PLY file of the C-alpha trace (Angstrom):
ply
format ascii 1.0
element vertex 71
property float x
property float y
property float z
element edge 70
property int vertex1
property int vertex2
end_header
0.00 0.00 0.00
1.30 3.40 -0.84
-0.22 6.68 0.16
0.64 9.87 -1.58
-0.12 13.19 0.04
0.79 16.34 -1.83
0.86 19.78 -0.32
-2.09 21.84 -1.41
-1.79 25.43 -2.45
-1.59 27.80 0.53
-1.52 24.87 3.00
0.91 24.95 5.88
2.97 21.92 6.86
1.00 21.24 10.04
-2.23 20.86 8.10
-0.51 18.59 5.61
0.84 16.40 8.42
-2.67 16.20 9.94
-4.09 15.11 6.58
-1.33 12.52 6.26
-1.98 11.09 9.73
-5.69 10.87 9.03
-5.07 9.11 5.72
-2.73 6.61 7.41
-5.32 5.82 10.08
-8.14 5.39 7.59
-6.12 3.14 5.30
-5.21 0.68 8.07
-1.50 0.77 7.29
-0.57 1.58 10.87
-2.57 -1.34 12.27
-0.95 -3.74 9.82
2.55 -2.56 10.72
1.87 -2.90 14.45
0.57 -6.45 13.93
3.68 -7.43 11.98
6.01 -5.88 14.53
5.67 -8.66 17.13
5.09 -11.73 14.94
7.00 -14.73 16.23
8.73 -17.20 13.99
7.34 -20.72 13.69
9.29 -23.31 15.65
10.81 -26.20 13.76
9.40 -29.71 14.21
12.46 -30.92 16.14
12.25 -28.06 18.62
8.52 -28.72 19.16
9.20 -32.42 19.82
12.05 -31.69 22.23
9.99 -29.20 24.22
7.05 -31.64 24.39
9.34 -34.38 25.70
10.82 -32.00 28.24
7.32 -31.08 29.45
6.41 -34.74 29.87
9.60 -35.45 31.82
9.07 -32.55 34.21
5.43 -33.55 34.68
6.47 -37.10 35.62
9.11 -35.70 37.96
6.58 -33.54 39.81
4.11 -36.43 40.02
6.78 -38.60 41.64
7.60 -35.83 44.11
3.91 -35.48 45.03
3.57 -39.25 45.50
6.57 -39.27 47.82
5.11 -36.40 49.87
1.84 -38.27 50.38
3.48 -41.53 51.40
0 1
1 2
2 3
3 4
4 5
5 6
6 7
7 8
8 9
9 10
10 11
11 12
12 13
13 14
14 15
15 16
16 17
17 18
18 19
19 20
20 21
21 22
22 23
23 24
24 25
25 26
26 27
27 28
28 29
29 30
30 31
31 32
32 33
33 34
34 35
35 36
36 37
37 38
38 39
39 40
40 41
41 42
42 43
43 44
44 45
45 46
46 47
47 48
48 49
49 50
50 51
51 52
52 53
53 54
54 55
55 56
56 57
57 58
58 59
59 60
60 61
61 62
62 63
63 64
64 65
65 66
66 67
67 68
68 69
69 70
């Protein structure tokens, strides 16, 4: 998306900046840029598998600790 704002005749720079800001807000460019700013990369399959295995191991570890506390 490209927006083009040209200075009108007898228009001061502040008015032109206001028109530009309004055009940016109405076009949705600013919202799109803010959404893209914090997009995270997709994790690879190997990393997903390793983290899932790690979660299972820690879960088993905590279950064993809880069983020992109760006994």
